[in-house]
C-alpha positions in Angstrom: 11.9 10.8 -40.7 15.5 9.9 -40.1 16.4 6.2 -40.0 17.6 6.4 -36.3 14.3 8.0 -35.2 12.4 5.4 -37.3 14.3 2.6 -35.7 13.7 3.9 -32.1 10.0 4.4 -32.9 9.8 0.9 -34.3 11.5 -0.6 -31.3 9.1 1.1 -29.0 6.2 -0.1 -30.9 7.6 -3.7 -31.0 8.0 -3.5 -27.2 4.3 -2.6 -26.8 3.4 -5.4 -29.2 5.4 -7.9 -27.1 3.5 -6.7 -23.9 0.2 -7.3 -25.7 1.3 -10.7 -26.9 2.3 -11.7 -23.4 -1.0 -10.5 -22.0 -3.2 -12.3 -24.5 -3.3 -15.7 -22.8 -4.0 -14.1 -19.5 -6.7 -11.9 -21.0 -8.4 -15.1 -22.4 -7.9 -16.9 -19.1 -9.5 -14.1 -17.0 -12.5 -13.2 -19.3 -15.6 -13.9 -17.4 -13.9 -14.5 -14.0 -14.5 -12.6 -10.8 -11.8 -10.5 -9.1 -12.3 -8.7 -5.8 -9.9 -5.9 -5.1 -9.5 -4.2 -1.7 -8.4 -0.6 -2.4 -7.2 1.2 0.8 -8.2 4.6 1.8 -4.5 5.7 1.9 -4.3 5.3 -1.8 -7.1 7.8 -2.2 -4.9 10.5 -0.7 -3.0 11.0 -4.0 -6.0 11.4 -6.3 -4.0 12.9 -9.1 -1.8 9.9 -9.6 -2.6 6.7 -7.7 -6.4 6.7 -8.0 -6.3 7.7 -11.6 -4.0 4.9 -12.5 -5.9 2.4 -10.4 -9.2 3.5 -12.0 -7.7 3.1 -15.5 -6.5 -0.4 -14.7 -9.9 -1.4 -13.4 -11.5 0.0 -16.6 -9.2 -2.1 -18.7 -9.9 -5.2 -16.7 -13.6 -4.5 -17.2 -13.3 -4.0 -21.0 -11.6 -7.4 -21.5 -14.3 -9.2 -19.6 -13.1 -9.5 -16.0 -15.9 -9.1 -13.4 -14.3 -6.6 -11.0 -15.6 -5.8 -7.5 -13.9 -3.0 -5.6 -14.0 -2.9 -1.8 -12.6 0.2 -0.2 -11.5 1.5 3.2 -11.2 5.1 4.4 -8.8 4.8 7.3 -6.9 8.1 6.9 -10.0 10.0 6.0 -11.9 8.7 9.0 -9.0 9.6 11.3 -8.6 13.1 9.9 -12.4 13.8 10.1 -12.5 12.4 13.6 -9.7 14.8 14.7 -11.5 17.7 13.1 -14.5 16.8 15.2 -12.5 16.6 18.4 -12.4 12.8 18.6 -9.3 10.7 19.3 -8.9 7.6 17.0 -8.1 4.4 18.9 -7.3 0.9 17.6 -7.1 -2.6 18.9 -5.2 -5.2 16.7 -5.8 -3.1 13.6 -9.5 -2.5 14.3 -10.9 1.0 15.0 -12.7 1.4 18.3 -16.1 2.8 17.3 -18.7 4.5 19.5 -21.8 6.3 18.2 -19.8 9.5 17.5 -17.1 7.7 15.7 -19.6 5.7 13.7 -21.0 8.9 12.4 -17.5 9.9 11.3 -17.0 6.5 9.7 -20.3 6.8 7.8 -19.5 10.3 6.6 -16.0 9.4 5.4 -17.0 6.2 3.7 -20.4 7.0 2.2 -20.1 10.8 1.6 -16.4 11.2 0.7 -14.5 8.1 -0.4 -17.2 6.0 -2.1 -18.4 8.8 -4.4 -14.9 10.0 -5.1 -13.8 6.5 -6.1 -16.9 5.9 -8.2 -16.3 9.2 -10.0 -12.7 8.3 -10.7 -13.7 5.0 -12.2 -16.5 6.5 -14.3 -14.0 9.1 -15.6 -11.6 6.3 -16.6 -14.3 4.5 -18.5 -15.4 1.9 -15.9 -19.2 1.8 -15.4 -18.9 1.9 -11.6 -21.8 1.9 -9.2 -21.5 2.7 -5.5 -22.8 0.2 -2.9 -22.9 2.4 0.1 -26.4 3.0 1.5 -27.3 -0.6 0.5 -24.5 -2.3 2.5 -27.0 -3.1 5.2 -28.7 -5.4 2.8 -25.3 -6.9 1.7 -23.5 -7.4 5.0 -24.9 -8.8 8.3 -22.5 -8.6 11.2 -22.0 -9.9 14.7 -20.8 -7.2 17.1 -17.1 -7.5 18.3 -17.0 -7.4 22.1 -15.0 -4.5 23.5 -14.8 -2.4 20.3 -18.2 -0.7 20.4 -20.1 -0.5 17.2 -17.7 -2.7 15.3 -18.8 -5.9 13.6 -17.4 -9.0 12.1 -19.1 -10.3 9.0 -21.6 -13.1 9.8 -23.5 -13.3 6.5 -23.2 -11.9 3.0 -26.3 -11.6 0.8 -24.5 -10.8 -2.5 -27.6 -10.1 -4.6 -27.0 -6.4 -5.0 -23.4 -7.0 -6.1 -24.3 -9.9 -8.4 -27.0 -7.8 -10.1 -24.6 -5.0 -10.8 -22.0 -7.4 -12.2 -24.6 -9.1 -14.4 -25.6 -5.7 -15.6 -22.1 -5.0 -16.7 -21.2 -2.6 -13.8 -18.3 -2.4 -11.4 -19.6 -2.5 -7.8 -17.7 -0.2 -5.4 -18.5 -1.4 -1.8 -18.0 0.4 1.5 -17.5 -1.5 4.8 -20.6 -0.8 6.9 -23.1 -3.5 7.8 -26.0 -4.1 10.2 -26.5 -6.6 13.0 -29.5 -8.7 13.5 -31.4 -5.8 15.2 -30.6 -3.5 12.3 -28.0 -1.3 14.0 -25.1 -0.1 11.8 -21.6 -1.3 12.6 -18.2 -0.4 11.3 -16.4 -3.3 9.5 -12.8 -3.7 8.6 -12.6 -3.4 4.8 -10.0 -6.2 4.5 -12.5 -8.6 6.1 -15.3 -7.3 3.9 -13.2 -8.0 0.8 -12.6 -11.6 1.9 -16.3 -12.2 2.8 -17.5 -10.9 -0.5 -15.0 -12.9 -2.5 -16.2 -16.1 -0.7 -19.8 -15.2 -1.3 -19.3 -14.5 -5.0 -17.0 -17.6 -5.5 -14.4 -15.2 -6.8 -11.3 -16.5 -8.5 -8.9 -14.1 -6.8 -8.9 -11.5 -4.1 -6.2 -8.8 -4.2 -5.2 -6.5 -1.4 -3.5 -3.2 -2.5 -1.3 -2.1 0.3 1.5 0.5 1.0 4.3 -2.2 1.0 5.7 -4.4 -1.7 4.0 -7.5 -0.3 4.5 -9.9 2.6 7.9 -10.0 4.3 9.6 -12.5 6.6 11.3 -10.7 9.6 9.7 -7.5 8.4 11.2 -5.2 11.1 14.7 -6.6 11.0 17.7 -6.2 8.6 16.9 -9.8 7.4 13.6 -8.8 5.9 12.9 -10.6 2.7 9.9 -10.4 0.3 7.9 -13.6 -0.1 6.8 -13.8 -3.8 4.8 -16.9 -3.1 3.5 -18.4 0.1 1.2 -21.3 1.0 -1.7 -21.1 3.3 -0.1 -23.1 6.1 2.9 -20.7 6.2 0.5 -17.8 6.3 -1.3 -19.3 9.3 2.0 -19.6 11.0 2.8 -15.9 10.4 -0.6 -14.9 11.6 -0.4 -16.8 14.9 3.3 -16.1 15.4 2.9 -12.5 16.3 5.4 -11.2 13.7 3.0 -9.1 11.6 2.3 -5.4 12.0 -1.1 -4.4 13.3 -2.0 -3.1 9.8 -1.1 -6.3 8.1 -3.0 -8.6 10.5 -6.5 -8.0 9.1 -5.2 -8.4 5.5 -3.6 -11.7 6.3 -6.6 -12.8 8.3 -8.8 -11.9 5.3 -6.6 -13.9 2.9 -6.8 -16.9 5.2 -10.6 -16.6 5.4 -10.9 -16.2 1.7 -8.9 -19.2 0.8 -10.6 -21.3 3.5 -13.8 -20.2 1.9 -12.9 -21.5 -1.5 -11.3 -18.5 -3.3 -8.6 -19.9 -5.5 -5.8 -17.5 -4.8 -5.0 -14.2 -3.1 -2.4 -11.5 -3.6 -0.8 -8.7 -1.7 0.4 -5.9 -4.0 2.0 -2.5 -3.6 -0.7 -0.1 -4.6 1.9 2.7 -5.0 3.4 0.9 -8.0 1.8 2.1 -11.3 -0.3 -0.6 -12.9 0.5 -3.2 -10.2 -2.9 -4.7 -10.7 -2.4 -5.3 -14.4 1.2 -6.6 -13.8 -0.3 -9.2 -11.5 -3.2 -10.3 -13.7 -1.8 -10.0 -17.2 1.9 -10.8 -17.1 3.9 -14.0 -16.7 5.9 -12.9 -13.6 3.4 -11.0 -11.5 4.4 -8.8 -8.6 3.9 -8.8 -4.8 3.1 -11.8 -2.8 0.8 -14.6 -4.1 -0.9 -16.9 -1.6 -2.4 -20.3 -2.7 -3.9 -23.1 -0.8 
């Protein structure tokens, strides 16, 4: 091999070694800790790229000892299936209005499409994933939200099914459907589900993978600026000030609930960026917006 080629190959190898060296303290720090990741249904639309990268990242986290729980939505899939069935999706403050017909669509998209697809992607990447779909009624008890039909807000989490999977070395993949006190199924916003499960598990971090780089000030103006770190009090101000998009409101509300419930930190990451999850957990700089109490 020519000296120039050898030098380039050596430099590339040394670069990989530096990455591993930087990651080692973080790997040691995160071994045995619990991480809840909200993975949006929009990310599932590019199964050839985004989902495969995400699945590989989760597999690596699992291999180095992180206890990972994945909570997923299915927003685009639900809306697409609803339209095919002649239904018109409607939302109020980021929550889907859900009658009996729409709940059937939600159930089909979540439990028959997205959950098994995501489990299959994780298994293919080497993560021993297990879907928590039909069992979510045992996991999540809800209180109905007035005016939205069969939509619930999480009232209680019985995390036994998730804890048992984690203790068995599995990666639970949770869909957002729960039951009220009478046993009726309700649609739940997956951002809220992720926060509630993180609190119930005493998770060390909850991460929301979104389709933006993080949380911005003055998001819709030319003065928009990415917040790399923000405190909980500032997040409350943004939530009550009306400056957030409808899609960001449930995520920010989930982060507030998670930190109020004892979760140490939360993060908003751009799920479109390859390996965003690993960059946040295993590098010194991190990416996106970090929220701490």
